[in-house]
C-alpha positions as CSV (number, residue, x, y, z in Angstrom):
1,M,-29.2,12.3,-13.7
2,R,-27.5,9.0,-13.0
3,I,-24.8,8.5,-15.7
4,A,-22.3,5.8,-16.4
5,Q,-19.2,6.7,-18.4
6,I,-17.2,3.8,-19.8
7,A,-13.6,4.6,-20.7
8,P,-10.9,2.5,-22.5
9,L,-8.6,0.7,-20.1
10,Q,-5.2,1.1,-21.9
11,V,-4.6,4.6,-20.5
12,A,-5.6,6.2,-17.1
13,V,-8.2,8.9,-17.0
14,P,-6.9,11.5,-17.4
15,P,-3.7,10.4,-19.2
16,M,-0.3,11.4,-18.0
17,A,0.9,11.8,-21.6
18,Y,-0.7,10.3,-24.7
19,G,-4.4,9.6,-24.7
20,G,-6.9,11.9,-26.4
21,T,-10.0,9.8,-25.8
22,E,-9.2,9.5,-22.1
23,R,-8.6,13.2,-21.8
24,V,-12.1,13.9,-23.3
25,V,-13.7,11.4,-20.9
26,A,-11.9,13.0,-18.0
27,E,-13.1,16.5,-19.0
28,L,-16.6,15.4,-19.6
29,T,-17.0,13.3,-16.5
30,D,-15.6,16.0,-14.1
31,T,-17.8,18.7,-15.7
32,L,-20.9,16.6,-15.3
33,V,-20.1,16.1,-11.7
34,Q,-19.5,19.8,-11.2
35,R,-23.0,20.4,-12.6
36,G,-24.6,18.2,-10.0
37,H,-25.0,14.9,-11.8
38,D,-24.4,11.5,-10.3
39,V,-21.7,10.0,-12.5
40,T,-19.9,6.7,-12.2
41,L,-16.7,6.3,-14.2
42,F,-15.7,2.8,-15.2
43,A,-11.9,3.0,-15.9
44,S,-8.5,1.8,-14.7
45,G,-7.8,2.0,-11.0
46,D,-5.1,4.6,-11.4
47,S,-7.5,7.1,-12.8
48,Q,-8.3,10.4,-11.1
49,T,-11.9,11.7,-11.2
50,R,-14.5,13.7,-9.3
51,A,-17.0,10.9,-10.1
52,R,-17.4,7.6,-8.4
53,L,-14.6,5.4,-9.8
54,V,-15.2,1.8,-10.5
55,S,-12.0,0.1,-11.5
56,Y,-12.1,-3.1,-13.6
57,V,-8.3,-3.3,-13.7
58,P,-6.0,-1.9,-11.0
59,T,-3.7,0.0,-13.4
60,A,-4.0,1.0,-17.1
61,L,-3.2,-1.9,-19.5
62,G,-0.8,0.1,-21.7
63,F,-0.1,-0.9,-25.3
64,D,1.9,-4.2,-25.0
65,P,0.7,-6.4,-27.9
66,A,0.8,-9.4,-25.5
67,T,-1.9,-7.8,-23.3
68,E,-5.4,-9.2,-23.8
69,V,-7.0,-5.9,-24.4
70,L,-10.0,-7.2,-26.3
71,A,-11.0,-9.8,-23.7
72,T,-10.5,-7.2,-20.9
73,H,-12.7,-4.6,-22.5
74,L,-15.4,-7.2,-23.2
75,G,-15.3,-8.2,-19.6
76,L,-15.6,-4.5,-18.6
77,L,-18.7,-4.1,-20.8
78,T,-20.2,-7.2,-19.4
79,A,-19.8,-6.0,-15.8
80,V,-21.3,-2.5,-16.6
81,F,-24.3,-3.8,-18.5
82,R,-25.1,-6.2,-15.7
83,R,-25.6,-3.1,-13.6
84,A,-27.4,-1.2,-16.3
85,D,-30.6,-0.6,-14.2
86,E,-28.6,1.5,-11.8
87,F,-28.2,4.2,-14.4
88,E,-30.5,6.4,-16.4
89,V,-28.0,6.7,-19.2
90,I,-24.9,4.7,-20.2
91,H,-22.3,6.5,-22.2
92,S,-19.6,4.2,-23.8
93,H,-16.4,5.3,-25.4
94,L,-15.5,1.7,-26.4
95,E,-17.0,2.2,-29.8
96,H,-17.8,-1.0,-31.8
97,L,-17.3,-3.3,-28.8
98,T,-20.4,-1.8,-27.1
99,L,-22.8,-2.6,-29.9
100,P,-23.8,-6.2,-28.9
101,F,-24.5,-5.0,-25.4
102,V,-27.0,-2.2,-26.3
103,R,-29.7,-4.9,-26.8
104,W,-29.2,-6.2,-23.3
105,T,-30.9,-3.3,-21.5
106,R,-33.7,-0.8,-21.4
107,T,-31.2,1.8,-20.3
108,P,-30.5,4.2,-23.2
109,T,-26.9,3.8,-24.3
110,V,-24.9,6.5,-26.1
111,L,-21.9,5.6,-28.1
112,T,-19.3,8.2,-29.0
113,F,-16.9,7.2,-31.8
114,H,-13.5,8.7,-31.5
115,N,-11.9,7.1,-34.6
116,R,-12.4,7.1,-38.3
117,L,-15.5,5.4,-39.7
118,D,-14.7,5.4,-43.4
119,K,-13.7,1.7,-43.7
120,P,-16.4,-0.6,-45.2
121,A,-16.4,-3.1,-42.3
122,A,-17.1,-0.4,-39.8
123,A,-20.0,1.0,-41.9
124,R,-21.5,-2.5,-42.3
125,L,-21.3,-3.2,-38.5
126,L,-22.9,0.1,-37.5
127,E,-25.7,-0.2,-40.0
128,S,-26.6,-3.6,-38.5
129,Y,-27.4,-1.8,-35.2
130,P,-29.7,1.0,-36.4
131,D,-31.3,1.4,-32.9
132,A,-28.1,2.4,-31.2
133,H,-27.6,6.0,-30.3
134,Y,-24.5,7.2,-32.1
135,V,-22.6,10.4,-31.5
136,S,-20.0,11.6,-33.9
137,I,-17.2,14.0,-33.0
138,S,-17.5,15.9,-36.3
139,D,-19.8,16.0,-39.3
140,S,-16.9,14.9,-41.4
141,Q,-16.6,11.7,-39.4
142,R,-20.3,10.8,-39.7
143,A,-20.4,11.5,-43.4
144,A,-18.9,8.0,-44.0
145,V,-22.1,6.4,-42.6
146,P,-24.8,8.9,-43.5
147,T,-27.7,6.4,-43.2
148,L,-27.3,5.9,-39.4
149,R,-29.7,7.6,-37.0
150,W,-27.1,9.9,-35.5
151,A,-28.1,11.4,-32.2
152,A,-25.8,14.4,-32.5
153,T,-22.4,15.7,-33.4
154,V,-20.6,16.8,-30.3
155,Y,-17.2,18.5,-30.6
156,H,-14.5,17.7,-28.0
157,G,-13.8,20.3,-25.4
158,V,-11.0,21.5,-23.2
159,Q,-10.8,23.8,-20.2
160,V,-9.5,26.7,-22.3
161,Q,-8.7,28.9,-19.4
162,S,-6.4,26.2,-17.9
163,F,-4.0,26.4,-20.9
164,P,-1.1,28.8,-20.8
165,F,-1.4,31.7,-23.2
166,S,1.2,33.7,-25.1
167,A,0.3,36.8,-27.2
168,E,3.7,36.7,-28.9
169,P,4.7,33.9,-31.3
170,G,7.7,31.8,-30.6
171,S,10.6,31.0,-32.9
172,Y,9.8,27.4,-33.8
173,L,7.1,25.3,-35.2
174,V,5.8,22.2,-33.3
175,F,4.5,18.9,-34.7
176,L,2.5,17.1,-32.0
177,G,0.9,13.7,-32.7
178,R,1.5,10.1,-33.4
179,I,4.6,9.5,-35.5
180,S,2.8,7.7,-38.3
181,P,2.4,8.0,-42.1
182,E,-1.0,9.6,-42.0
183,K,0.1,12.3,-39.6
184,R,3.0,13.1,-41.9
185,P,5.8,14.3,-39.7
186,D,8.0,13.8,-42.8
187,R,6.1,16.5,-44.5
188,A,6.4,18.7,-41.4
189,I,10.2,18.3,-41.6
190,A,10.3,19.2,-45.2
191,I,8.1,22.3,-44.8
192,A,10.0,23.6,-41.7
193,K,13.3,23.2,-43.5
194,R,12.1,25.0,-46.6
195,A,10.7,27.8,-44.5
196,G,13.9,28.0,-42.5
197,V,12.2,27.6,-39.1
198,P,13.2,25.2,-36.4
199,L,10.8,22.3,-35.8
200,K,10.1,20.4,-32.5
201,I,8.5,17.0,-33.1
202,V,6.7,15.5,-30.1
203,G,4.9,12.2,-30.5
204,K,4.4,8.6,-29.6
205,I,5.8,5.8,-31.8
206,D,3.6,2.7,-32.0
207,A,5.4,-0.5,-32.7
208,K,3.8,-0.7,-36.2
209,D,5.2,2.7,-37.0
210,R,8.8,2.2,-35.8
211,T,10.1,1.4,-39.3
212,Y,8.4,4.5,-40.7
213,F,10.1,6.6,-38.0
214,E,13.5,5.1,-38.7
215,Q,13.2,5.7,-42.4
216,A,11.3,9.0,-42.7
217,V,12.1,10.9,-39.5
218,E,15.3,9.7,-37.8
219,P,17.6,10.5,-40.8
220,H,16.8,14.2,-40.4
221,L,17.6,14.4,-36.7
222,H,21.2,15.2,-37.3
223,D,20.0,18.7,-38.4
224,A,20.2,21.0,-35.4
225,R,16.9,22.6,-36.5
226,I,15.0,19.4,-36.1
227,E,14.4,18.2,-32.5
228,F,12.5,15.0,-31.5
229,V,11.0,14.2,-28.2
230,E,9.1,10.9,-28.0
231,S,7.0,11.6,-25.0
232,V,6.2,14.6,-22.7
233,D,3.8,15.1,-19.8
234,E,0.7,17.3,-20.1
235,G,2.4,20.3,-18.6
236,R,5.4,20.2,-20.9
237,K,3.1,19.6,-23.9
238,R,1.1,22.7,-23.1
239,E,4.3,24.8,-22.8
240,L,5.6,23.6,-26.1
241,L,2.3,24.5,-27.8
242,R,2.2,27.9,-26.1
243,G,5.8,28.8,-27.1
244,A,5.4,27.8,-30.8
245,A,4.8,30.1,-33.7
246,A,2.3,27.5,-34.9
247,L,1.3,23.9,-34.7
248,L,2.4,22.3,-38.0
249,L,0.3,19.2,-38.7
250,P,0.2,18.4,-42.4
251,I,-2.2,15.5,-42.1
252,D,-2.8,13.1,-45.0
253,W,-5.9,11.2,-43.8
254,P,-9.6,11.9,-42.9
255,E,-8.9,13.1,-39.3
256,P,-12.1,12.6,-37.4
257,F,-11.4,15.5,-35.0
258,G,-7.8,16.4,-34.0
259,M,-7.7,17.2,-30.3
260,V,-4.3,18.9,-30.6
261,F,-5.9,21.6,-32.9
262,I,-8.1,22.9,-30.1
263,E,-5.3,22.5,-27.5
264,A,-3.0,24.7,-29.6
265,L,-5.8,27.3,-30.1
266,A,-6.4,27.4,-26.4
267,C,-2.8,28.5,-26.0
268,G,-3.3,31.2,-28.7
269,T,-1.1,29.2,-31.1
270,P,-2.4,29.1,-34.7
271,V,-2.6,25.9,-36.8
272,L,-1.0,25.1,-40.1
273,T,-2.6,22.0,-41.5
274,C,-4.3,20.5,-44.6
275,P,-8.0,20.6,-45.5
276,C,-8.5,16.9,-44.7
277,G,-11.2,15.3,-42.6
278,A,-12.6,17.5,-39.9
279,A,-10.0,20.2,-40.2
280,P,-12.0,22.6,-42.4
281,E,-15.0,22.1,-40.1
282,L,-13.1,22.9,-36.9
283,L,-10.7,25.7,-38.1
284,A,-11.2,29.0,-39.8
285,D,-8.7,29.8,-42.6
286,G,-7.0,33.1,-42.0
287,V,-8.4,33.3,-38.4
288,T,-7.0,30.3,-36.6
289,G,-4.1,29.7,-39.0
290,Y,-4.0,28.4,-42.5
291,L,-5.4,25.4,-44.3
292,R,-3.3,24.5,-47.3
293,A,-3.1,21.3,-49.4
294,S,0.4,21.5,-50.8
295,D,3.8,21.7,-49.1
296,E,4.6,24.8,-51.2
297,D,1.5,26.6,-49.9
298,L,2.2,25.6,-46.3
299,V,5.7,27.0,-46.6
300,A,4.3,30.2,-48.0
301,A,1.9,30.5,-45.1
302,V,4.7,30.5,-42.5
303,P,5.6,34.2,-42.9
304,A,1.8,35.0,-42.9
305,L,1.5,33.6,-39.3
306,A,2.4,37.1,-38.1
307,K,-1.0,38.3,-39.3
308,I,-2.9,35.9,-37.0
309,D,-4.3,37.3,-33.8
310,R,-3.3,34.8,-31.1
311,A,-5.8,36.2,-28.6
312,G,-8.4,35.7,-31.3
313,C,-7.3,32.0,-31.6
314,R,-7.9,31.6,-27.9
315,R,-11.3,33.3,-28.1
316,Y,-12.3,31.1,-31.0
317,A,-11.4,28.0,-28.9
318,Q,-13.4,29.4,-25.9
319,R,-16.4,30.0,-28.1
320,R,-16.5,26.7,-29.9
321,F,-14.6,24.1,-27.9
322,D,-14.7,24.8,-24.2
323,T,-15.5,21.9,-21.9
324,G,-18.8,23.4,-20.7
325,I,-20.1,23.5,-24.3
326,M,-19.2,19.8,-24.8
327,A,-21.0,18.8,-21.5
328,E,-24.1,20.8,-22.3
329,S,-24.3,19.1,-25.7
330,Y,-24.1,15.7,-24.2
331,L,-26.6,16.5,-21.6
332,R,-29.1,17.5,-24.4
333,V,-28.4,14.1,-26.0
334,Y,-29.0,12.2,-22.7
335,Q,-32.2,14.2,-22.0
336,S,-33.6,13.7,-25.4
337,L,-33.2,9.9,-25.0
338,L,-35.0,9.9,-21.7
339,T,-37.9,12.0,-22.9
340,S,-38.5,10.9,-26.5
341,E,-37.2,7.4,-26.9
342,P,-39.4,4.5,-25.8
343,Q,-37.6,2.1,-23.5
344,R,-36.4,-1.1,-25.1
345,A,-38.2,-4.2,-24.1
């Protein structure tokens, strides 16, 4: 099958550090190539892939507010859809920006949404393109726009066997994610302190969240039990996850997926989080860790981590979230469009 994959341009594929969407694109693209498909990846020129790479910009754009990200992404989509007849399927990860282009072509276009959809403006926009082929990354995410003709829900995947595993729990908890109010590192600090367990905080600080970091996180860093690292590479991230007693991520928003959940489980590390968004759909309470709504209940769950089978966490990730499962799910979506959908005039 001739497949075009369109990645965001702000981060290389795969990312060196932060970049969940780009990591998913990398895993999916390489797995499709390994399975014999003819894949073209449209991404930044510093990307690494088994597919044919077409670079619209020489290096990733980054997150400088002065960068013309919107115009650059629209230029990328224009360039791809001018070549649409070269492909049997186009798969875009540029979400809403892709919608005006799907009516340009007869080539079936799949849109994976990686972010939340529960804002009214997003719902109105998607509903105005009912003939697009939408893929959600969780049933929780798609529930915000239930009237759409969803092609499928496809969970993200990782190469589980590539993650380092530890059968023995470490002596610390780890928070890994954006340092932002909805991810609640402030709650993680309070929970770790009350539980009497050291906490390692690893995350990226966006410019809009700098004040939150300075007010809610930074004052606690004088405590020797609380350690903050703003950025780590992929290898160091995996070692921090492997060595932790648990991933502590007390989210306070409708998380559409949570890539770090499955990365932790691939290391055998259980997850402590809240029953928000997709978390109850992805995790199994008492098997992969604990889902608790209050700080008090999360504190009480810390001693119970000793009951969690870390090898069982890894098997759970292998069974539900391995890259091969994700690739097969997308291939079923692509094939269904080719065999059952009439081509657009």
